[in-house]
C-alpha positions as CSV (number, residue, x, y, z in Angstrom):
1,M,96.5,69.2,15.3
2,P,96.4,73.0,15.4
3,Y,94.1,73.3,11.9
4,A,91.3,71.6,10.8
5,L,90.2,71.3,7.0
6,Y,86.9,70.3,5.8
7,V,86.2,70.0,2.0
8,C,83.1,69.0,0.6
9,L,83.2,66.3,-2.5
10,Q,79.5,66.7,-4.0
11,E,80.4,64.0,-6.8
12,E,81.7,61.7,-3.9
13,D,79.1,62.0,-1.5
14,K,81.7,62.8,1.1
15,I,83.3,65.3,3.5
16,A,87.1,65.2,3.3
17,V,89.1,66.3,6.4
18,F,92.6,67.5,6.4
19,A,95.3,68.7,8.9
20,I,97.0,71.6,7.7
21,D,100.3,73.2,8.7
22,A,99.8,76.9,9.4
23,E,103.6,77.7,8.2
24,T,103.5,76.2,5.1
25,G,100.0,75.1,4.1
26,R,100.5,71.3,3.6
27,L,97.6,69.5,3.9
28,T,97.5,65.9,5.5
29,P,94.2,63.4,5.1
30,Q,92.8,62.9,8.4
31,S,89.3,61.1,7.5
32,E,86.5,60.9,5.2
33,V,82.8,61.4,6.4
34,P,80.3,59.7,4.1
35,T,77.6,62.3,3.3
36,T,74.8,61.4,0.6
37,G,73.0,63.5,-1.5
38,G,75.9,65.8,-2.6
39,P,77.2,68.0,-0.1
40,S,78.2,71.2,-1.5
41,V,78.1,74.2,0.5
42,M,79.1,74.6,4.4
43,A,79.2,77.1,7.1
44,G,80.2,77.1,10.5
45,S,78.4,78.1,14.1
46,P,79.8,81.1,15.7
47,D,81.2,78.8,18.4
48,R,83.0,77.1,16.3
49,R,81.4,73.9,17.8
50,T,78.9,73.3,14.7
51,L,79.5,72.4,10.7
52,Y,76.4,72.9,8.6
53,I,76.4,71.3,5.2
54,G,74.0,71.8,2.6
55,H,72.9,69.2,0.0
56,R,72.5,69.7,-3.6
57,T,71.3,66.5,-5.5
58,R,69.0,65.4,-2.8
59,P,68.2,68.9,-1.2
60,A,68.5,69.0,2.6
61,I,70.8,70.5,5.3
62,S,72.7,68.8,7.4
63,S,74.5,69.8,11.2
64,F,77.7,67.9,12.5
65,R,79.2,68.1,15.6
66,I,82.8,69.4,15.8
67,S,85.3,67.6,17.8
68,Q,87.4,70.2,19.8
69,S,90.3,67.7,20.5
70,T,90.5,65.8,17.0
71,G,88.4,68.0,14.5
72,G,86.3,65.1,13.9
73,L,82.9,65.3,12.7
74,T,79.7,63.7,14.1
75,L,76.4,63.9,12.6
76,L,73.6,65.8,14.6
77,G,70.7,65.5,12.2
78,T,69.8,66.3,8.7
79,V,66.7,68.5,7.6
80,S,65.0,68.1,4.1
81,Q,64.5,70.8,1.8
82,E,62.2,71.8,-1.0
83,H,65.3,73.3,-2.9
84,A,69.0,73.0,-3.0
85,P,70.8,75.5,-0.2
86,T,73.1,77.6,-2.2
87,F,74.7,79.6,0.6
88,L,74.3,79.2,4.5
89,A,75.2,81.5,7.2
90,P,74.5,81.6,10.9
91,D,73.7,84.6,12.7
92,H,76.0,86.2,14.8
93,N,74.3,84.7,18.1
94,G,74.1,81.3,16.8
95,K,70.6,81.1,17.1
96,Y,69.3,81.1,13.4
97,L,70.4,79.6,10.3
98,L,69.9,81.7,7.1
99,C,69.7,79.8,3.7
100,A,69.7,81.5,0.2
101,Y,68.6,79.2,-2.7
102,Y,69.4,79.6,-6.3
103,Q,67.1,77.9,-8.3
104,G,64.3,78.2,-5.5
105,G,64.4,81.7,-5.5
106,G,64.4,82.6,-2.2
107,A,65.7,82.7,1.3
108,A,64.9,81.0,4.7
109,V,65.8,81.0,8.3
110,H,66.1,77.6,10.0
111,P,66.1,77.9,14.3
112,L,69.1,76.1,15.8
113,G,68.7,74.0,18.6
114,E,70.7,73.5,22.1
115,D,72.7,71.3,20.4
116,G,73.3,73.9,17.2
117,A,71.5,71.5,15.0
118,A,69.2,73.0,12.6
119,S,65.6,72.2,12.9
120,A,62.6,72.2,10.5
121,P,60.3,73.8,9.8
122,S,62.1,76.8,8.8
123,L,60.1,80.2,9.9
124,G,58.8,80.7,6.6
125,W,59.7,81.0,3.1
126,L,60.6,84.6,1.5
127,A,60.3,84.4,-2.6
128,T,62.9,86.6,-4.3
129,A,64.1,85.8,-7.8
130,I,66.3,82.9,-9.2
131,G,70.0,83.7,-8.7
132,A,69.7,84.3,-5.1
133,H,73.3,83.4,-4.5
134,A,74.1,84.2,-0.9
135,I,73.1,85.6,2.3
136,A,74.5,87.0,5.6
137,T,73.9,89.5,8.5
138,D,75.7,92.4,9.2
139,P,78.0,92.7,12.2
140,S,75.5,94.1,14.4
141,N,73.3,91.0,13.8
142,R,70.4,93.5,12.7
143,F,70.3,93.5,8.9
144,A,70.5,90.6,6.4
145,F,71.5,91.1,2.5
146,V,70.4,88.7,-0.4
147,P,73.0,89.2,-3.3
148,H,71.0,88.1,-6.7
149,I,73.4,87.6,-9.7
150,A,73.9,89.6,-12.6
151,R,73.8,86.4,-15.2
152,L,71.9,83.0,-14.9
153,N,73.5,79.4,-15.3
154,D,77.0,80.8,-16.1
155,N,79.9,78.4,-16.0
156,V,83.5,79.7,-15.2
157,L,84.9,77.0,-17.7
158,E,82.8,78.8,-20.5
159,P,82.1,82.0,-22.0
160,P,79.5,84.2,-20.5
161,K,75.8,83.3,-21.8
162,E,73.6,86.2,-22.4
163,N,70.9,85.1,-19.8
164,P,70.2,88.1,-17.7
165,G,69.7,88.0,-14.1
166,P,68.2,89.7,-11.2
167,N,71.5,91.8,-10.7
168,M,70.3,93.4,-7.3
169,I,70.8,93.0,-3.6
170,L,68.2,92.3,-1.5
171,Q,68.0,94.3,2.2
172,F,66.1,93.0,5.1
173,R,65.7,94.0,9.0
174,F,66.8,90.6,10.8
175,D,65.0,90.4,14.1
176,A,68.0,88.5,16.2
177,Q,64.9,87.2,18.7
178,S,62.4,85.7,16.4
179,G,64.8,85.2,13.5
180,R,62.3,87.3,11.3
181,L,63.3,88.7,8.1
182,T,61.1,91.8,6.7
183,A,61.9,94.2,3.9
184,N,64.3,97.1,4.7
185,S,63.8,100.5,2.8
186,P,65.3,100.6,0.1
187,F,64.7,97.3,-0.1
188,R,66.2,96.3,-3.5
189,V,69.8,97.7,-4.9
190,E,71.1,97.6,-8.1
191,P,73.3,99.5,-10.4
192,T,72.0,101.6,-12.7
193,Q,74.1,100.1,-15.6
194,R,74.7,96.2,-16.3
195,L,78.1,95.6,-15.3
196,G,80.5,93.4,-17.3
197,P,80.4,89.5,-17.6
198,R,80.9,88.0,-14.0
199,Q,80.9,91.2,-12.2
200,G,77.3,91.1,-10.5
201,P,77.0,90.8,-7.0
202,S,77.5,87.1,-6.3
203,L,79.2,85.9,-2.7
204,A,79.2,87.6,0.3
205,A,81.2,88.2,3.8
206,T,81.1,90.0,7.1
207,A,84.0,90.0,9.5
208,P,84.3,91.8,13.0
209,D,87.1,94.3,11.7
210,N,85.4,94.9,8.1
211,P,82.4,96.5,6.7
212,W,80.2,94.4,4.9
213,L,81.7,93.4,1.2
214,P,80.3,91.5,-1.4
215,R,83.3,89.0,-2.5
216,R,82.8,87.5,-5.8
217,S,86.5,85.7,-5.5
218,L,86.1,84.3,-2.1
219,P,87.7,80.6,-3.1
220,R,90.7,82.1,-4.6
221,M,92.0,83.6,-1.7
222,R,95.2,82.2,-0.3
223,L,94.8,79.8,2.5
224,A,98.1,79.9,4.1
225,Q,98.0,83.8,4.4
226,R,94.4,83.6,5.7
227,V,95.6,81.3,8.5
228,R,98.4,83.2,9.5
229,A,96.6,86.2,9.6
230,A,94.2,85.1,11.6
231,E,96.9,84.0,13.8
232,R,98.4,87.5,13.9
233,R,95.0,88.7,15.0
234,R,94.5,86.3,17.9
235,S,97.9,86.9,19.3
236,G,97.6,90.8,19.0
237,G,100.3,90.5,16.6
238,R,102.8,88.5,18.8
239,N,104.3,84.9,17.6
240,Q,102.1,82.8,19.9
241,R,98.8,80.7,19.8
242,S,95.5,80.9,21.4
243,A,93.6,77.8,22.5
244,E,90.3,79.7,21.3
245,M,89.1,78.1,17.8
246,T,88.7,80.0,14.6
247,L,86.7,79.5,11.9
248,I,87.5,80.4,8.3
249,L,85.3,79.5,5.3
250,T,86.2,79.3,1.9
251,G,84.5,77.6,-1.5
252,G,81.8,78.5,-3.3
253,A,78.2,77.3,-4.4
254,W,79.2,75.2,-7.1
255,G,79.6,71.9,-6.0
256,G,82.3,72.2,-3.4
257,G,83.2,74.0,-0.2
258,A,86.0,73.9,2.1
259,A,86.0,75.4,5.9
260,L,89.4,75.4,8.1
261,I,88.9,75.3,11.8
262,S,91.9,76.3,14.1
263,R,92.7,75.7,17.5
């Protein structure tokens, strides 16, 4: 099974596991993992051995061990939360899990144990503003960014609502040893004028070969193309496979997410 795809099904309280054909993109169901509390957002550890799930209807963060031979999931533990996590992102050293909370209006950092599982309590609560929609460290692992959306409570299936949000990105310094976040200068970055409907900062991603780049349409990237691109990068352009696992994440914060693990 060279590739495994994990999909959170919030309304069904489970994670669906698929095998994926890298050439055709065809999905083959493998298993379903019961996960109560509305599994929604997810992230993977840098060593590709742990999958983190944020629960929306019963706020919590769960950690799963990923089998390196089958792609199967084993629950390591669950940490209760006061607010539902909207975005999860391990730091690049795999020592801390950074979390953003849309309705909670803030961010937090959880230490990760030797087994990769998130632990409680967090290192402290950073109050920002309602609409905190993502969090991530830059490739140097020295800075973190928290985008806040331009409009609150928008639904992509409905016309935009005139309910202005913070429309900003907050910048932090990240101490990779202690896991602490402190305000950077400038702390708040925002456009000089409000952008059009659904054009404010929302999701975010970093990659080793790309600079920091806020992304509004991560879920819409074609999965098969990303699989083949990852394959080419691993093999240096040659048509061969590596034994090293590669993690590609897709999905959004509104009731679903997916993670692709390749070996």
